N, C-alpha and C positions, 0 to 999 in steps of 0.2 A: 442587486437582482432579489423582486419582489417574489412574493409567494406564486403568484399568478406565473410570471415570468418561469421561475424554476420549474413549475409545474407544466408548461409550455414546451420548456427547452428537455427536460428528462423525457418527455414525451416523444421528441425526435429521437431520443436515444433507443426507441423503444419500449421504455419503462413506463408502467403505468401503477401507480401508486396508491393504494387503498387512504381511505381516511385515518385507518389504524397508524398506517406506516407516516404518513405526514403528521399524525399527534407525535407519534416517538422521534420525530427528527426534529420538532418543535421542543418536545421534554428533552432532548439531547441538547440542543441550544442553549435552553435556558440553565441546564445543570452546569453546560461549558461556561457561560458567563459569569453565574454565581460564584463557582469554583475558581474562575480565574481572579476574582477579586482576593483570593487569600494566595494563589499560586499560580502562578505565570504559565500558561499551557498554551498560549497564542496571542500574537498583537491583532490579529483581525476577531475584532470584538463587534464591529458595527454589523447588526442583521444580516443587511443586503448582501454584504461583504461574506460574511460566513455562509450563508447560502450559496453564493458563488464560488467563492475561492478555496472553500471547505467541502460543501456538500456535494455540489455538482460536478467539482474539480474530481473530486472521488468516484462518483459513476462514471467517469468517461472511462475506467477501466472495460467497459463493455462495448468500447469500438476495437478492442484487441482482442477478444476472446469471449465467448459465449459462457456467461454467468448464470443462467437459469438452472444448469444443470447441477446435481447436488455433488459437488467438487470439493477436495480439502485446498486450503487456501490459507496462506502464512503472508503476513505483514509484518513485514523486519522494520524497527524503528518508530512504530506505530504514532509516538508520540501522544497527544489528545485524542487518538481512535481515528486519525483518517491515513489511507480511506478504509480501515478493515470495519470499523463501528459503522460505518454509514452503509457499507458496502452487506454489513449483517442485516439492518434493520431492511434495506431493500429488495435484499437476495437472500432470505431465511431459508432455504433450502441450505446453504452454504453451511460447511465447516470451515471454521476461521479459525486460526491462532494470531494472537496480537503479541507481539514481541517487543520489549521497552524496558531500557535500563534504569532507568531512576524512579526512584522508588512513588515518587510525589505524583508523577504519572501513572505510576501503577494502580494506586490508591483511586484516583478517578475514574481510571476505565473499571475496576470492580463495584465502584459507586454507580455506574452508567448500565454496566451489566445488569446490575440488582433491579436500579429503578424501572428499565426497561423490559425488564426478565427475558432477557437475550438466551435463547438456548443454544447450544453447541457452539458457545463463544469459550476459547480458552487464553487465560492470558498468563504471560509468563515473563518474571523478571529476571533478564538475564543477556548479556553481550551476547551480539549477534554470531559472531566467529564460536563462540562456545556454545551455543543453541546449534548451531550447525553442525558441529563433530558427534554432536548425541541425537541427532535428528535428521541423518543422511537419506536421502530418496524417501521422502514420507509426503512430499505435498504435488497435488497437480498444478498448482500455480502459486508462484511465490511472487511478492510485489514489495516496492519501498517508495515512499514518494518525498521527492527532494531530501534525500538523505548522506548520499557523499556521491564523488565522483563514479563513472563505472567502474573502471580498472580496478577501484577499490570494493564497489559493491558487487561483483561478479563473484570474486572471491567469497566473501560472506555468504551470499545469497545461492549461487546456483547446484551447490552441495546439498541442500535441503530439495531440492525438485528431482519427483521422480522422473526415470526414465522416459523419456517422448512427453514430459510434462513442460511448462513454460516458465520462465524467470521474465517479468514483466514490469522493469523499473519504468515510475513515472515520473518525468521529467521536465524543465523549463526549455530553456536552452540546452543545445547538445554539441555546439559548436567546439571541436578539439576532440570529443569525448571519445568518438567511436574509434576513431584514429588509434589511439591511445588506451583504446580496451581490446581492440583486435586480438592481442595475442593471449591475454587470459581467456578470450570466450573458446579460442580456439584449446588452450593449454586446459581447461576444464571441462572438455569433450561436448562441447555445443557449439552451436551454429548460429549467430544472427537471421531470423528468418523473416522480417520485415520490420518498418518504425511506421507506425498510424501519426502524423502531424497535422495538427488541427490547431484555431484557435480559439480561448475561451470568449464565452459571447459576452456583449458589452464593451468589456475593458481592450478584448481582440490580444491580450498577449499568448503568446506560441504557447504550446504544449507538445510533449514528443511522447508516446508510448513505444517502447523498444522491446519488441518482442524476439527474446533468445531461447531459442530450444534445446533443451539436454538430449544430446544424441546416446551417450553412453554412461558407465560409473565414473564418477569424479576421482582422482586420484587421494589414497587417502591421507596423504600430507595435507591436503587442503581441506579446510582453511589453514593458515598460518595462526599464529601470535598477531593482536592486532596490530603491533608495532612495527612488525614485518611487512603487514598488507600496507601498511601506510607508508615506510621508507620505501621499502622495495618492492612496488607493485608488481603484477606482472607482467 
């Protein structure tokens, strides 16, 4: 996806980027590639692939929820900043928290924040389940991109969501995941509201945005320790 195609496709999402935002995305790309030579952040390094599979893909969250308001958003397991940093560049009114466990990635996130002068962007080096215990009912939206299966993700992410807020994991194929995650959604006092399915432009790979609404407070025993979550999913 070249720059012109990227602009055209994000305009179809009703996202109209300024010259400054396009410059920030370009600088983000250059920082990513430069840092990736020293520290493995991503296998996707060709510019057209980054713009499609990282930048455009991150912005597709808008298919599931209105991001133009000043909402609080938490990106669990953000890695090199996808979708969180891309969302911050393109929707600067969002107050975004990035949660990442690996120090080498956290250093990169701080570098990007400083170089791009991103405000209301908070970075936390913490395991997801520990962060969730200490930040219950805090965010309007929680998202996570290709991090784990739903029955594991739900327990680590739903406790973070405000009542009547949304957990919206960004997934590729979800074959078999919804069935095995249905009990965790119920147990965590939430409901599956919708699934937005679409194909990425150009390569046509499948994407799914799973929209889970939090109905009432999560029981305080959740989330459990990670080994329990992994070995005995809800």
